[in-house]
Phi, psi and omega in degrees: 000134179289143183307319183285358177257359181298136178280118179217169189296320181295321179294326177293325181287335182299334179295341182245009189297335183284347181273112185282348182276351183278129183203160171252128184238143174214178177296339182278340183163195188215119184235124177291142181297327177299325180292332179292340180273347185235012182214186179223145174261359187261132171294120182092357177072193187251003194300334182253017183254359181299131177076008183266155172265119193239133174264117177270096182244050181280155184281350183219161184286327181298316178297319177301314181301315181294321179292323177299314179298319184287324191257347176295128185093346178256308181284154173288320187210136176239119179256117183272119185249106178297159184291345183264005181295134179296123180305337179294343181265354184302317184296317179295320179297312182296321180290313182298319183273000180059046187293131176262322186219145177246125173267125187217181175265197183294322180266106181245027185305318185276003183245342187297327184290349182286344175075019176254152176300141179253137177233123183278143176228157182227159179279052180200162181247138171261119185285162175091008181287147174260119186266141175292151175290142178300136184224358183224147166273091190296135172278135174252116184252124180250149180262138170289170187293334176064034184291338181248018180153205181296140180291151172274153181254116187255124187261118174241178164224176184299328180296313181290326181288327182263358181304325180284350188272111181266152176302138182290139175255007181276122181287344178284140181245023183254019179296132174230120183268151170209157176214143174281345177292163165276127183290355176274001171251162187303313183300316179288323180297322178302318181289320176302315181291326175300317179294315184292316181292322182276354180072048180239146172299156184224130176247125186265156175274175178214129181300133177087353180287134179298147184301314182294324177293320179296314180297322177296322178293320177296321179295318178297328179278359181056045181296136180248333184233123185229138182235146175187174175282162172306324178294320174304312185291326176296323178295321176299313182295329180280342190288338187080002183240016183302327183280006176297325179244164181225074182289153173269341184217126179240127185236136177240145174196172175095332178219172176293125176267098181279168185298329181299312182287326177297316180292322180295321178291323177295323177290322181287326182231072186297338180269001185260148168281130181250124179226156172227131186252150173253129178203157170216159182302321183279313186277341185081194180282126181268308182196167180229125184258127187238010184267004176079007182249146178292159183075202180211153183296142178296339179297337177295332182269328184279001173103007180259021179295143177285345182260099185288350183280347186238129172257136183233136172214160177246123180222130184054036178067015178245149180282134180229139185232147174220126179191175175286356180273351183291142176297158181289310182185178169269140171282146176114136179293140176088355178285144178290160177292147179291322182234162179282182181296339178271002178088355181275140174265126174278108187285341184080359178268124185265140183229163179221133179276129177229102184066234181264025183217148170259140175238147177280136180245348176147181179269141179300324182277358184253015184291138172263133180261110180250101179058035179087359179252141185276138177229125174267117180305320184295327179296318180290319178300321179300318179293313181299319184291347176287340182296134186297342180267353187264131175270322180188166182209160176223118180261135182216173182258147169235132185298142179225132179291345184263306185260355184090318178204151171242150179265125174232158184228129169268130187231133172254128179260157183295148179306320181294334180270342186269343183296132174064016177281140176245179186304319180296322177297316182294324177297317178293322179295317179300318179294324179294319177296318180293325177297320177296323177293319180296327181285335187250344188235156173291153189307320184289348180266347182287129180301144175276345181206139171252125179242121180275129183231155181287334180200164175249139180288135179242129179289169179297341177285350182091000181259160175305138179279105181258132178291147182255000000 
């Protein structure tokens, strides 16, 4: 393939360059997509970065987005470093990825010891830059969450990342995307690429921004399509400011989307299409469910999927995927292969068939052992979350000298249900929740205690913070 024919992000954006309304927005600023084709966000430009392995360790998502557009097709490898990565892992990341240059912000205190050249970038474009011709099929390397240690480095390219993105059949051209995710993680990056490939404006999130302030910003941007985890959306529903925006499309991914949150979102946004997608950093996007029901139709597994690009099977009660969306491999010696010899990725997500539908019951690695019997926290949370007074829950283990572990549940109740409740009311509510668990679950899965809490901790990935 000739260098000037390489498919890269900047070449995809040129198809939309004449539209002056297209822009990427963040709390740091607002940059027109046309400006990204005629300028640079890098101090010193990109002229000496061709063929280099680059760590994108910028302090904000807008700068990362601009650097991705500028360097895709120029750099050999781009490693996306989310803002929540433990600095203790920087050296291993830089060594494993063979980093030549680090793109950073003004404060590079935690990066100087790595011994690589530092190049500063800003969330703005300087016009008049001369761009190198694309010469590489750039590798895009994403980090796993690393909740149990150093993150793994997952190698994609633009082709695998954009494979799930189909040409739009919507005649309306006023789509504006937003996501509660960080675009330096797979879920957020997918939405960023959907906006860029489809020629839509994009509004980015910002770590630490209050929910009501974020929603107000989305409303000012006239956002129509919004993506986030179920935990993100529960926080929106709890904020009292959900009606600040009026999206046409609401998308959930990253965690189990139970019926409670799906129904609550439909009630909050009756004019919106509600969907929940399954994806992982390694396997890519598997499928998108649009019927408003939790789980997914069994027909996706039996071969009647409308998406011919993805093969799905259930083996040992876990979901397995095979498609062109799958990552190439993990970087680093000694890492296991991402997929088996048959090309399927074992996602580690466990499912159970109920009638004509499969439902997610939890992660294989998150099982609680109660007296030798397996308990999936997510299965219990789904039951608890069905209660009309419950906004969300987190099930966890407490050590027991007799059974090894006991199941307890932290529960957040809806604002409308929490007003004027006293201790006696909460005691009755806890018993009512437990009665629902007893009716739906085997005895060893029923929590031994319900603890009401004001909020649940959410990790930077947008998922519930589960202790390891």
